[in-house]
PyMOL Python script that loads the backbone (N, CA, C, O; Angstrom):
from pymol import cmd

cmd.read_pdbstr("""\
ATOM      1  N   MET A   1     239.417  74.445 -13.779  1.00  0.00           N
ATOM      2  CA  MET A   1     239.735  75.327 -12.664  1.00  0.00           C
ATOM      3  C   MET A   1     238.737  76.474 -12.559  1.00  0.00           C
ATOM      4  O   MET A   1     238.551  77.040 -11.482  1.00  0.00           O
ATOM      5  N   LYS A   2     238.094  76.818 -13.677  1.00  0.00           N
ATOM      6  CA  LYS A   2     237.116  77.908 -13.668  1.00  0.00           C
ATOM      7  C   LYS A   2     235.984  77.604 -12.693  1.00  0.00           C
ATOM      8  O   LYS A   2     235.552  78.489 -11.955  1.00  0.00           O
ATOM      9  N   ASP A   3     235.497  76.355 -12.681  1.00  0.00           N
ATOM     10  CA  ASP A   3     234.428  75.981 -11.761  1.00  0.00           C
ATOM     11  C   ASP A   3     234.846  76.158 -10.312  1.00  0.00           C
ATOM     12  O   ASP A   3     234.037  76.547  -9.469  1.00  0.00           O
ATOM     13  N   VAL A   4     236.098  75.876 -10.024  1.00  0.00           N
ATOM     14  CA  VAL A   4     236.594  76.037  -8.655  1.00  0.00           C
ATOM     15  C   VAL A   4     236.576  77.509  -8.271  1.00  0.00           C
ATOM     16  O   VAL A   4     236.157  77.854  -7.166  1.00  0.00           O
ATOM     17  N   TRP A   5     237.022  78.377  -9.164  1.00  0.00           N
ATOM     18  CA  TRP A   5     237.001  79.818  -8.884  1.00  0.00           C
ATOM     19  C   TRP A   5     235.575  80.287  -8.651  1.00  0.00           C
ATOM     20  O   TRP A   5     235.318  81.041  -7.712  1.00  0.00           O
ATOM     21  N   ASN A   6     234.645  79.852  -9.492  1.00  0.00           N
ATOM     22  CA  ASN A   6     233.247  80.244  -9.328  1.00  0.00           C
ATOM     23  C   ASN A   6     232.682  79.736  -8.004  1.00  0.00           C
ATOM     24  O   ASN A   6     231.945  80.449  -7.323  1.00  0.00           O
ATOM     25  N   ALA A   7     233.025  78.519  -7.649  1.00  0.00           N
ATOM     26  CA  ALA A   7     232.543  77.955  -6.395  1.00  0.00           C
ATOM     27  C   ALA A   7     233.105  78.717  -5.195  1.00  0.00           C
ATOM     28  O   ALA A   7     232.403  78.941  -4.208  1.00  0.00           O
ATOM     29  N   MET A   8     234.358  79.107  -5.286  1.00  0.00           N
ATOM     30  CA  MET A   8     235.010  79.807  -4.176  1.00  0.00           C
ATOM     31  C   MET A   8     234.593  81.280  -4.078  1.00  0.00           C
ATOM     32  O   MET A   8     234.898  81.941  -3.086  1.00  0.00           O
ATOM     33  N   ALA A   9     233.912  81.789  -5.079  1.00  0.00           N
ATOM     34  CA  ALA A   9     233.548  83.209  -5.097  1.00  0.00           C
ATOM     35  C   ALA A   9     232.468  83.558  -4.072  1.00  0.00           C
ATOM     36  O   ALA A   9     232.324  84.725  -3.707  1.00  0.00           O
ATOM     37  N   ASP A  10     231.723  82.586  -3.611  1.00  0.00           N
ATOM     38  CA  ASP A  10     230.613  82.850  -2.708  1.00  0.00           C
ATOM     39  C   ASP A  10     231.016  82.639  -1.245  1.00  0.00           C
ATOM     40  O   ASP A  10     231.595  81.604  -0.918  1.00  0.00           O
ATOM     41  N   PRO A  11     230.721  83.597  -0.359  1.00  0.00           N
ATOM     42  CA  PRO A  11     231.122  83.464   1.045  1.00  0.00           C
ATOM     43  C   PRO A  11     230.464  82.290   1.763  1.00  0.00           C
ATOM     44  O   PRO A  11     231.077  81.699   2.653  1.00  0.00           O
ATOM     45  N   THR A  12     229.239  81.942   1.401  1.00  0.00           N
ATOM     46  CA  THR A  12     228.586  80.790   2.034  1.00  0.00           C
ATOM     47  C   THR A  12     229.313  79.506   1.670  1.00  0.00           C
ATOM     48  O   THR A  12     229.523  78.642   2.522  1.00  0.00           O
ATOM     49  N   ARG A  13     229.697  79.380   0.412  1.00  0.00           N
ATOM     50  CA  ARG A  13     230.430  78.177   0.000  1.00  0.00           C
ATOM     51  C   ARG A  13     231.806  78.113   0.658  1.00  0.00           C
ATOM     52  O   ARG A  13     232.268  77.031   1.023  1.00  0.00           O
ATOM     53  N   ARG A  14     232.460  79.254   0.809  1.00  0.00           N
ATOM     54  CA  ARG A  14     233.756  79.258   1.516  1.00  0.00           C
ATOM     55  C   ARG A  14     233.571  78.835   2.970  1.00  0.00           C
ATOM     56  O   ARG A  14     234.415  78.127   3.520  1.00  0.00           O
ATOM     57  N   GLU A  15     232.487  79.258   3.589  1.00  0.00           N
ATOM     58  CA  GLU A  15     232.208  78.860   4.975  1.00  0.00           C
ATOM     59  C   GLU A  15     231.958  77.365   5.072  1.00  0.00           C
ATOM     60  O   GLU A  15     232.422  76.718   6.011  1.00  0.00           O
ATOM     61  N   ILE A  16     231.232  76.811   4.116  1.00  0.00           N
ATOM     62  CA  ILE A  16     231.002  75.360   4.097  1.00  0.00           C
ATOM     63  C   ILE A  16     232.335  74.622   3.998  1.00  0.00           C
ATOM     64  O   ILE A  16     232.553  73.640   4.707  1.00  0.00           O
ATOM     65  N   LEU A  17     233.221  75.084   3.130  1.00  0.00           N
ATOM     66  CA  LEU A  17     234.538  74.449   3.002  1.00  0.00           C
ATOM     67  C   LEU A  17     235.318  74.539   4.297  1.00  0.00           C
ATOM     68  O   LEU A  17     235.990  73.582   4.681  1.00  0.00           O
ATOM     69  N   THR A  18     235.241  75.670   4.976  1.00  0.00           N
ATOM     70  CA  THR A  18     235.930  75.843   6.260  1.00  0.00           C
ATOM     71  C   THR A  18     235.381  74.849   7.286  1.00  0.00           C
ATOM     72  O   THR A  18     236.141  74.239   8.037  1.00  0.00           O
ATOM     73  N   MET A  19     234.067  74.694   7.310  1.00  0.00           N
ATOM     74  CA  MET A  19     233.457  73.741   8.245  1.00  0.00           C
ATOM     75  C   MET A  19     233.915  72.320   7.952  1.00  0.00           C
ATOM     76  O   MET A  19     234.179  71.548   8.875  1.00  0.00           O
ATOM     77  N   LEU A  20     234.011  71.970   6.677  1.00  0.00           N
ATOM     78  CA  LEU A  20     234.387  70.604   6.304  1.00  0.00           C
ATOM     79  C   LEU A  20     235.874  70.315   6.531  1.00  0.00           C
ATOM     80  O   LEU A  20     236.288  69.156   6.510  1.00  0.00           O
ATOM     81  N   GLN A  21     236.670  71.352   6.745  1.00  0.00           N
ATOM     82  CA  GLN A  21     238.082  71.122   7.069  1.00  0.00           C
ATOM     83  C   GLN A  21     238.215  70.394   8.402  1.00  0.00           C
ATOM     84  O   GLN A  21     239.221  69.727   8.647  1.00  0.00           O
ATOM     85  N   ASN A  22     237.205  70.517   9.265  1.00  0.00           N
ATOM     86  CA  ASN A  22     237.229  69.868  10.578  1.00  0.00           C
ATOM     87  C   ASN A  22     236.688  68.448  10.542  1.00  0.00           C
ATOM     88  O   ASN A  22     236.707  67.753  11.558  1.00  0.00           O
ATOM     89  N   GLY A  23     236.210  68.013   9.391  1.00  0.00           N
ATOM     90  CA  GLY A  23     235.697  66.655   9.272  1.00  0.00           C
ATOM     91  C   GLY A  23     234.388  66.619   8.513  1.00  0.00           C
ATOM     92  O   GLY A  23     233.798  67.659   8.218  1.00  0.00           O
ATOM     93  N   GLU A  24     233.938  65.414   8.198  1.00  0.00           N
ATOM     94  CA  GLU A  24     232.726  65.256   7.406  1.00  0.00           C
ATOM     95  C   GLU A  24     231.500  65.706   8.195  1.00  0.00           C
ATOM     96  O   GLU A  24     231.472  65.666   9.425  1.00  0.00           O
ATOM     97  N   MET A  25     230.492  66.133   7.443  1.00  0.00           N
ATOM     98  CA  MET A  25     229.240  66.581   8.041  1.00  0.00           C
ATOM     99  C   MET A  25     228.084  66.150   7.153  1.00  0.00           C
ATOM    100  O   MET A  25     228.233  66.008   5.940  1.00  0.00           O
ATOM    101  N   THR A  26     226.934  65.943   7.776  1.00  0.00           N
ATOM    102  CA  THR A  26     225.742  65.644   6.987  1.00  0.00           C
ATOM    103  C   THR A  26     225.170  66.943   6.431  1.00  0.00           C
ATOM    104  O   THR A  26     225.504  68.034   6.893  1.00  0.00           O
ATOM    105  N   ALA A  27     224.309  66.806   5.436  1.00  0.00           N
ATOM    106  CA  ALA A  27     223.666  67.980   4.855  1.00  0.00           C
ATOM    107  C   ALA A  27     222.879  68.737   5.928  1.00  0.00           C
ATOM    108  O   ALA A  27     222.884  69.968   5.948  1.00  0.00           O
ATOM    109  N   GLY A  28     222.210  68.009   6.811  1.00  0.00           N
ATOM    110  CA  GLY A  28     221.443  68.633   7.883  1.00  0.00           C
ATOM    111  C   GLY A  28     222.319  69.422   8.848  1.00  0.00           C
ATOM    112  O   GLY A  28     221.955  70.519   9.269  1.00  0.00           O
ATOM    113  N   GLU A  29     223.473  68.862   9.198  1.00  0.00           N
ATOM    114  CA  GLU A  29     224.405  69.557  10.090  1.00  0.00           C
ATOM    115  C   GLU A  29     224.910  70.847   9.455  1.00  0.00           C
ATOM    116  O   GLU A  29     225.050  71.866  10.132  1.00  0.00           O
ATOM    117  N   ILE A  30     225.179  70.799   8.169  1.00  0.00           N
ATOM    118  CA  ILE A  30     225.635  72.000   7.453  1.00  0.00           C
ATOM    119  C   ILE A  30     224.509  73.032   7.429  1.00  0.00           C
ATOM    120  O   ILE A  30     224.733  74.202   7.736  1.00  0.00           O
ATOM    121  N   ALA A  31     223.305  72.604   7.066  1.00  0.00           N
ATOM    122  CA  ALA A  31     222.172  73.515   6.958  1.00  0.00           C
ATOM    123  C   ALA A  31     221.858  74.182   8.300  1.00  0.00           C
ATOM    124  O   ALA A  31     221.453  75.345   8.334  1.00  0.00           O
ATOM    125  N   ASP A  32     222.041  73.453   9.401  1.00  0.00           N
ATOM    126  CA  ASP A  32     221.750  73.999  10.727  1.00  0.00           C
ATOM    127  C   ASP A  32     222.634  75.192  11.081  1.00  0.00           C
ATOM    128  O   ASP A  32     222.279  75.985  11.952  1.00  0.00           O
ATOM    129  N   ARG A  33     223.767  75.325  10.423  1.00  0.00           N
ATOM    130  CA  ARG A  33     224.707  76.412  10.728  1.00  0.00           C
ATOM    131  C   ARG A  33     224.377  77.720  10.005  1.00  0.00           C
ATOM    132  O   ARG A  33     225.014  78.745  10.247  1.00  0.00           O
ATOM    133  N   PHE A  34     223.389  77.679   9.128  1.00  0.00           N
ATOM    134  CA  PHE A  34     223.051  78.852   8.320  1.00  0.00           C
ATOM    135  C   PHE A  34     221.602  79.258   8.533  1.00  0.00           C
ATOM    136  O   PHE A  34     220.755  78.435   8.879  1.00  0.00           O
ATOM    137  N   GLU A  35     221.340  80.512   8.324  1.00  0.00           N
ATOM    138  CA  GLU A  35     219.973  81.031   8.397  1.00  0.00           C
ATOM    139  C   GLU A  35     219.427  81.244   6.986  1.00  0.00           C
ATOM    140  O   GLU A  35     218.896  82.306   6.659  1.00  0.00           O
ATOM    141  N   ILE A  36     219.571  80.212   6.164  1.00  0.00           N
ATOM    142  CA  ILE A  36     219.046  80.210   4.804  1.00  0.00           C
ATOM    143  C   ILE A  36     218.292  78.905   4.617  1.00  0.00           C
ATOM    144  O   ILE A  36     218.434  77.982   5.420  1.00  0.00           O
ATOM    145  N   SER A  37     217.494  78.822   3.567  1.00  0.00           N
ATOM    146  CA  SER A  37     216.676  77.618   3.368  1.00  0.00           C
ATOM    147  C   SER A  37     217.546  76.399   3.068  1.00  0.00           C
ATOM    148  O   SER A  37     218.675  76.518   2.591  1.00  0.00           O
ATOM    149  N   ASN A  38     216.993  75.240   3.357  1.00  0.00           N
ATOM    150  CA  ASN A  38     217.694  73.991   3.047  1.00  0.00           C
ATOM    151  C   ASN A  38     217.941  73.870   1.551  1.00  0.00           C
ATOM    152  O   ASN A  38     218.962  73.329   1.128  1.00  0.00           O
ATOM    153  N   ALA A  39     217.008  74.373   0.752  1.00  0.00           N
ATOM    154  CA  ALA A  39     217.172  74.320  -0.705  1.00  0.00           C
ATOM    155  C   ALA A  39     218.374  75.144  -1.147  1.00  0.00           C
ATOM    156  O   ALA A  39     219.106  74.747  -2.053  1.00  0.00           O
ATOM    157  N   THR A  40     218.575  76.292  -0.506  1.00  0.00           N
ATOM    158  CA  THR A  40     219.726  77.139  -0.849  1.00  0.00           C
ATOM    159  C   THR A  40     221.024  76.457  -0.445  1.00  0.00           C
ATOM    160  O   THR A  40     222.003  76.495  -1.190  1.00  0.00           O
ATOM    161  N   VAL A  41     221.040  75.836   0.724  1.00  0.00           N
ATOM    162  CA  VAL A  41     222.231  75.089   1.153  1.00  0.00           C
ATOM    163  C   VAL A  41     222.507  73.956   0.166  1.00  0.00           C
ATOM    164  O   VAL A  41     223.657  73.734  -0.211  1.00  0.00           O
ATOM    165  N   SER A  42     221.477  73.247  -0.250  1.00  0.00           N
ATOM    166  CA  SER A  42     221.643  72.162  -1.224  1.00  0.00           C
ATOM    167  C   SER A  42     222.233  72.680  -2.527  1.00  0.00           C
ATOM    168  O   SER A  42     223.075  72.025  -3.141  1.00  0.00           O
ATOM    169  N   HIS A  43     221.788  73.854  -2.943  1.00  0.00           N
ATOM    170  CA  HIS A  43     222.326  74.458  -4.166  1.00  0.00           C
ATOM    171  C   HIS A  43     223.827  74.737  -4.010  1.00  0.00           C
ATOM    172  O   HIS A  43     224.609  74.444  -4.914  1.00  0.00           O
ATOM    173  N   HIS A  44     224.221  75.293  -2.881  1.00  0.00           N
ATOM    174  CA  HIS A  44     225.642  75.564  -2.630  1.00  0.00           C
ATOM    175  C   HIS A  44     226.446  74.261  -2.619  1.00  0.00           C
ATOM    176  O   HIS A  44     227.541  74.198  -3.178  1.00  0.00           O
ATOM    177  N   LEU A  45     225.901  73.231  -1.985  1.00  0.00           N
ATOM    178  CA  LEU A  45     226.593  71.945  -1.939  1.00  0.00           C
ATOM    179  C   LEU A  45     226.746  71.352  -3.335  1.00  0.00           C
ATOM    180  O   LEU A  45     227.775  70.759  -3.657  1.00  0.00           O
ATOM    181  N   LYS A  46     225.724  71.515  -4.155  1.00  0.00           N
ATOM    182  CA  LYS A  46     225.786  71.016  -5.537  1.00  0.00           C
ATOM    183  C   LYS A  46     226.908  71.702  -6.306  1.00  0.00           C
ATOM    184  O   LYS A  46     227.660  71.039  -7.020  1.00  0.00           O
ATOM    185  N   ILE A  47     227.032  73.007  -6.172  1.00  0.00           N
ATOM    186  CA  ILE A  47     228.085  73.756  -6.874  1.00  0.00           C
ATOM    187  C   ILE A  47     229.462  73.310  -6.399  1.00  0.00           C
ATOM    188  O   ILE A  47     230.372  73.130  -7.209  1.00  0.00           O
ATOM    189  N   LEU A  48     229.617  73.130  -5.096  1.00  0.00           N
ATOM    190  CA  LEU A  48     230.905  72.669  -4.557  1.00  0.00           C
ATOM    191  C   LEU A  48     231.228  71.262  -5.045  1.00  0.00           C
ATOM    192  O   LEU A  48     232.378  70.961  -5.365  1.00  0.00           O
ATOM    193  N   ARG A  49     230.221  70.407  -5.102  1.00  0.00           N
ATOM    194  CA  ARG A  49     230.416  69.024  -5.574  1.00  0.00           C
ATOM    195  C   ARG A  49     230.787  69.007  -7.048  1.00  0.00           C
ATOM    196  O   ARG A  49     231.691  68.274  -7.451  1.00  0.00           O
ATOM    197  N   GLU A  50     230.096  69.809  -7.861  1.00  0.00           N
ATOM    198  CA  GLU A  50     230.385  69.854  -9.299  1.00  0.00           C
ATOM    199  C   GLU A  50     231.776  70.418  -9.576  1.00  0.00           C
ATOM    200  O   GLU A  50     232.405  70.059 -10.572  1.00  0.00           O
ATOM    201  N   ALA A  51     232.257  71.296  -8.703  1.00  0.00           N
ATOM    202  CA  ALA A  51     233.603  71.847  -8.858  1.00  0.00           C
ATOM    203  C   ALA A  51     234.666  70.866  -8.367  1.00  0.00           C
ATOM    204  O   ALA A  51     235.860  71.092  -8.565  1.00  0.00           O
ATOM    205  N   GLY A  52     234.235  69.784  -7.729  1.00  0.00           N
ATOM    206  CA  GLY A  52     235.178  68.786  -7.229  1.00  0.00           C
ATOM    207  C   GLY A  52     235.767  69.124  -5.876  1.00  0.00           C
ATOM    208  O   GLY A  52     236.669  68.429  -5.408  1.00  0.00           O
ATOM    209  N   LEU A  53     235.276  70.179  -5.234  1.00  0.00           N
ATOM    210  CA  LEU A  53     235.832  70.595  -3.948  1.00  0.00           C
ATOM    211  C   LEU A  53     235.349  69.736  -2.786  1.00  0.00           C
ATOM    212  O   LEU A  53     236.022  69.643  -1.760  1.00  0.00           O
ATOM    213  N   ILE A  54     234.198  69.114  -2.941  1.00  0.00           N
ATOM    214  CA  ILE A  54     233.685  68.221  -1.911  1.00  0.00           C
ATOM    215  C   ILE A  54     233.194  66.936  -2.570  1.00  0.00           C
ATOM    216  O   ILE A  54     232.912  66.899  -3.767  1.00  0.00           O
ATOM    217  N   THR A  55     233.100  65.898  -1.766  1.00  0.00           N
ATOM    218  CA  THR A  55     232.515  64.641  -2.215  1.00  0.00           C
ATOM    219  C   THR A  55     231.331  64.342  -1.297  1.00  0.00           C
ATOM    220  O   THR A  55     231.245  64.863  -0.185  1.00  0.00           O
ATOM    221  N   SER A  56     230.433  63.505  -1.776  1.00  0.00           N
ATOM    222  CA  SER A  56     229.272  63.150  -0.962  1.00  0.00           C
ATOM    223  C   SER A  56     229.066  61.641  -1.006  1.00  0.00           C
ATOM    224  O   SER A  56     229.444  60.956  -1.956  1.00  0.00           O
ATOM    225  N   GLU A  57     228.453  61.164   0.058  1.00  0.00           N
ATOM    226  CA  GLU A  57     228.120  59.743   0.150  1.00  0.00           C
ATOM    227  C   GLU A  57     226.725  59.640   0.745  1.00  0.00           C
ATOM    228  O   GLU A  57     226.453  60.186   1.814  1.00  0.00           O
ATOM    229  N   LYS A  58     225.854  58.942   0.052  1.00  0.00           N
ATOM    230  CA  LYS A  58     224.481  58.798   0.516  1.00  0.00           C
ATOM    231  C   LYS A  58     224.289  57.434   1.144  1.00  0.00           C
ATOM    232  O   LYS A  58     224.641  56.405   0.567  1.00  0.00           O
ATOM    233  N   GLU A  59     223.719  57.448   2.346  1.00  0.00           N
ATOM    234  CA  GLU A  59     223.367  56.205   3.023  1.00  0.00           C
ATOM    235  C   GLU A  59     221.933  56.353   3.521  1.00  0.00           C
ATOM    236  O   GLU A  59     221.669  57.123   4.445  1.00  0.00           O
ATOM    237  N   LYS A  60     221.030  55.633   2.922  1.00  0.00           N
ATOM    238  CA  LYS A  60     219.592  55.738   3.170  1.00  0.00           C
ATOM    239  C   LYS A  60     219.142  57.169   2.899  1.00  0.00           C
ATOM    240  O   LYS A  60     219.231  57.632   1.762  1.00  0.00           O
ATOM    241  N   GLN A  61     218.663  57.877   3.913  1.00  0.00           N
ATOM    242  CA  GLN A  61     218.160  59.245   3.728  1.00  0.00           C
ATOM    243  C   GLN A  61     219.202  60.313   4.028  1.00  0.00           C
ATOM    244  O   GLN A  61     218.917  61.503   3.900  1.00  0.00           O
ATOM    245  N   THR A  62     220.399  59.909   4.425  1.00  0.00           N
ATOM    246  CA  THR A  62     221.425  60.855   4.874  1.00  0.00           C
ATOM    247  C   THR A  62     222.537  60.985   3.847  1.00  0.00           C
ATOM    248  O   THR A  62     223.066  59.990   3.351  1.00  0.00           O
ATOM    249  N   ILE A  63     222.882  62.229   3.537  1.00  0.00           N
ATOM    250  CA  ILE A  63     224.017  62.510   2.659  1.00  0.00           C
ATOM    251  C   ILE A  63     225.117  63.139   3.509  1.00  0.00           C
ATOM    252  O   ILE A  63     224.896  64.135   4.199  1.00  0.00           O
ATOM    253  N   THR A  64     226.293  62.547   3.447  1.00  0.00           N
ATOM    254  CA  THR A  64     227.438  63.047   4.197  1.00  0.00           C
ATOM    255  C   THR A  64     228.425  63.665   3.221  1.00  0.00           C
ATOM    256  O   THR A  64     228.718  63.096   2.169  1.00  0.00           O
ATOM    257  N   TYR A  65     228.931  64.832   3.579  1.00  0.00           N
ATOM    258  CA  TYR A  65     229.865  65.571   2.729  1.00  0.00           C
ATOM    259  C   TYR A  65     231.230  65.627   3.387  1.00  0.00           C
ATOM    260  O   TYR A  65     231.353  65.687   4.610  1.00  0.00           O
ATOM    261  N   ARG A  66     232.255  65.605   2.539  1.00  0.00           N
ATOM    262  CA  ARG A  66     233.629  65.767   3.040  1.00  0.00           C
ATOM    263  C   ARG A  66     234.429  66.577   2.036  1.00  0.00           C
ATOM    264  O   ARG A  66     234.125  66.595   0.843  1.00  0.00           O
ATOM    265  N   LEU A  67     235.435  67.235   2.529  1.00  0.00           N
ATOM    266  CA  LEU A  67     236.304  68.050   1.694  1.00  0.00           C
ATOM    267  C   LEU A  67     237.155  67.157   0.809  1.00  0.00           C
ATOM    268  O   LEU A  67     237.724  66.175   1.285  1.00  0.00           O
ATOM    269  N   ASN A  68     237.248  67.482  -0.465  1.00  0.00           N
ATOM    270  CA  ASN A  68     238.143  66.778  -1.379  1.00  0.00           C
ATOM    271  C   ASN A  68     239.482  67.502  -1.279  1.00  0.00           C
ATOM    272  O   ASN A  68     239.731  68.467  -2.001  1.00  0.00           O
ATOM    273  N   THR A  69     240.326  67.036  -0.393  1.00  0.00           N
ATOM    274  CA  THR A  69     241.551  67.762  -0.070  1.00  0.00           C
ATOM    275  C   THR A  69     242.491  67.898  -1.257  1.00  0.00           C
ATOM    276  O   THR A  69     243.220  68.885  -1.347  1.00  0.00           O
ATOM    277  N   THR A  70     242.493  66.941  -2.162  1.00  0.00           N
ATOM    278  CA  THR A  70     243.383  67.018  -3.318  1.00  0.00           C
ATOM    279  C   THR A  70     243.052  68.231  -4.179  1.00  0.00           C
ATOM    280  O   THR A  70     243.945  69.007  -4.518  1.00  0.00           O
ATOM    281  N   VAL A  71     241.790  68.405  -4.534  1.00  0.00           N
ATOM    282  CA  VAL A  71     241.377  69.542  -5.361  1.00  0.00           C
ATOM    283  C   VAL A  71     241.562  70.844  -4.596  1.00  0.00           C
ATOM    284  O   VAL A  71     242.027  71.835  -5.159  1.00  0.00           O
ATOM    285  N   PHE A  72     241.201  70.848  -3.321  1.00  0.00           N
ATOM    286  CA  PHE A  72     241.324  72.057  -2.506  1.00  0.00           C
ATOM    287  C   PHE A  72     242.784  72.491  -2.394  1.00  0.00           C
ATOM    288  O   PHE A  72     243.093  73.674  -2.541  1.00  0.00           O
ATOM    289  N   GLN A  73     243.680  71.543  -2.136  1.00  0.00           N
ATOM    290  CA  GLN A  73     245.104  71.869  -2.037  1.00  0.00           C
ATOM    291  C   GLN A  73     245.664  72.353  -3.371  1.00  0.00           C
ATOM    292  O   GLN A  73     246.467  73.286  -3.403  1.00  0.00           O
ATOM    293  N   ASP A  74     245.251  71.732  -4.464  1.00  0.00           N
ATOM    294  CA  ASP A  74     245.696  72.183  -5.784  1.00  0.00           C
ATOM    295  C   ASP A  74     245.246  73.615  -6.047  1.00  0.00           C
ATOM    296  O   ASP A  74     245.991  74.413  -6.615  1.00  0.00           O
ATOM    297  N   PHE A  75     244.027  73.934  -5.633  1.00  0.00           N
ATOM    298  CA  PHE A  75     243.512  75.295  -5.793  1.00  0.00           C
ATOM    299  C   PHE A  75     244.369  76.282  -4.998  1.00  0.00           C
ATOM    300  O   PHE A  75     244.754  77.334  -5.509  1.00  0.00           O
ATOM    301  N   LEU A  76     244.662  75.931  -3.743  1.00  0.00           N
ATOM    302  CA  LEU A  76     245.471  76.824  -2.900  1.00  0.00           C
ATOM    303  C   LEU A  76     246.894  76.984  -3.448  1.00  0.00           C
ATOM    304  O   LEU A  76     247.465  78.073  -3.377  1.00  0.00           O
ATOM    305  N   LYS A  77     247.462  75.912  -3.989  1.00  0.00           N
ATOM    306  CA  LYS A  77     248.788  76.007  -4.604  1.00  0.00           C
ATOM    307  C   LYS A  77     248.760  76.921  -5.818  1.00  0.00           C
ATOM    308  O   LYS A  77     249.705  77.673  -6.057  1.00  0.00           O
ATOM    309  N   GLY A  78     247.671  76.857  -6.590  1.00  0.00           N
ATOM    310  CA  GLY A  78     247.517  77.732  -7.745  1.00  0.00           C
ATOM    311  C   GLY A  78     247.456  79.192  -7.339  1.00  0.00           C
ATOM    312  O   GLY A  78     248.034  80.051  -8.005  1.00  0.00           O
ATOM    313  N   ILE A  79     246.758  79.475  -6.250  1.00  0.00           N
ATOM    314  CA  ILE A  79     246.694  80.853  -5.743  1.00  0.00           C
ATOM    315  C   ILE A  79     248.078  81.305  -5.304  1.00  0.00           C
ATOM    316  O   ILE A  79     248.510  82.411  -5.631  1.00  0.00           O
ATOM    317  N   ALA A  80     248.768  80.452  -4.566  1.00  0.00           N
ATOM    318  CA  ALA A  80     250.108  80.797  -4.090  1.00  0.00           C
ATOM    319  C   ALA A  80     251.041  81.075  -5.260  1.00  0.00           C
ATOM    320  O   ALA A  80     251.818  82.029  -5.224  1.00  0.00           O
ATOM    321  N   ALA A  81     250.966  80.252  -6.290  1.00  0.00           N
ATOM    322  CA  ALA A  81     251.822  80.444  -7.465  1.00  0.00           C
ATOM    323  C   ALA A  81     251.481  81.748  -8.176  1.00  0.00           C
ATOM    324  O   ALA A  81     252.373  82.449  -8.653  1.00  0.00           O
ATOM    325  N   ALA A  82     250.194  82.074  -8.246  1.00  0.00           N
ATOM    326  CA  ALA A  82     249.765  83.299  -8.921  1.00  0.00           C
ATOM    327  C   ALA A  82     250.305  84.543  -8.227  1.00  0.00           C
ATOM    328  O   ALA A  82     250.540  85.569  -8.864  1.00  0.00           O
ATOM    329  N   PHE A  83     250.497  84.441  -6.927  1.00  0.00           N
ATOM    330  CA  PHE A  83     250.986  85.578  -6.162  1.00  0.00           C
ATOM    331  C   PHE A  83     252.476  85.469  -5.844  1.00  0.00           C
ATOM    332  O   PHE A  83     253.001  86.238  -5.038  1.00  0.00           O
ATOM    333  N   GLY A  84     253.153  84.516  -6.476  1.00  0.00           N
ATOM    334  CA  GLY A  84     254.594  84.368  -6.314  1.00  0.00           C
ATOM    335  C   GLY A  84     255.014  83.849  -4.954  1.00  0.00           C
ATOM    336  O   GLY A  84     256.155  84.043  -4.533  1.00  0.00           O
ATOM    337  N   MET A  85     254.090  83.184  -4.263  1.00  0.00           N
ATOM    338  CA  MET A  85     254.401  82.633  -2.936  1.00  0.00           C
ATOM    339  C   MET A  85     254.950  81.226  -3.121  1.00  0.00           C
ATOM    340  O   MET A  85     254.515  80.489  -4.006  1.00  0.00           O
ATOM    341  N   LYS A  86     255.900  80.865  -2.287  1.00  0.00           N
ATOM    342  CA  LYS A  86     256.478  79.536  -2.365  1.00  0.00           C
ATOM    343  C   LYS A  86     255.940  78.683  -1.232  1.00  0.00           C
ATOM    344  O   LYS A  86     255.919  79.104  -0.076  1.00  0.00           O
ATOM    345  N   GLY A  87     255.506  77.483  -1.576  1.00  0.00           N
ATOM    346  CA  GLY A  87     255.064  76.522  -0.579  1.00  0.00           C
ATOM    347  C   GLY A  87     256.205  75.591  -0.248  1.00  0.00           C
ATOM    348  O   GLY A  87     257.306  75.721  -0.784  1.00  0.00           O
ATOM    349  N   GLU A  88     255.936  74.652   0.637  1.00  0.00           N
ATOM    350  CA  GLU A  88     256.964  73.689   1.031  1.00  0.00           C
ATOM    351  C   GLU A  88     257.472  72.897  -0.156  1.00  0.00           C
ATOM    352  O   GLU A  88     258.659  72.580  -0.233  1.00  0.00           O
ATOM    353  N   ASP A  89     256.580  72.574  -1.086  1.00  0.00           N
ATOM    354  CA  ASP A  89     256.976  71.775  -2.253  1.00  0.00           C
ATOM    355  C   ASP A  89     257.721  72.596  -3.296  1.00  0.00           C
ATOM    356  O   ASP A  89     258.415  72.030  -4.141  1.00  0.00           O
ATOM    357  N   ASN A  90     257.589  73.925  -3.255  1.00  0.00           N
ATOM    358  CA  ASN A  90     258.139  74.791  -4.286  1.00  0.00           C
ATOM    359  C   ASN A  90     259.493  75.389  -3.916  1.00  0.00           C
ATOM    360  O   ASN A  90     260.109  76.073  -4.734  1.00  0.00           O
ATOM    361  N   GLU A  91     259.957  75.145  -2.713  1.00  0.00           N
ATOM    362  CA  GLU A  91     261.196  75.787  -2.280  1.00  0.00           C
ATOM    363  C   GLU A  91     262.424  75.118  -2.841  1.00  0.00           C
ATOM    364  O   GLU A  91     263.543  75.549  -2.563  1.00  0.00           O
TER     365      GLU A  91
END
""", "prot")
cmd.dss("prot")
cmd.show_as("cartoon", "prot")
cmd.util.cbc("prot")
cmd.orient("prot")
């Protein structure tokens, strides 16, 4: 869970996760939304992937990313529990 916290600590990575909530995107599509280098975007994607928050699939020269909803939801449930909030499953 520590890796997830570290991954979520950065605003750019949180923005990437927000974008992926709407559906899968290629690395190029993600990079186009930021005014930072492609290498920096790749670094952020690597951290998110290593934390298990996103998955990737490579087809030829294109890498497509999608949100790993299971890990993301578990993270959000952990936050809710830490703050004494009850979710639908906890009521």
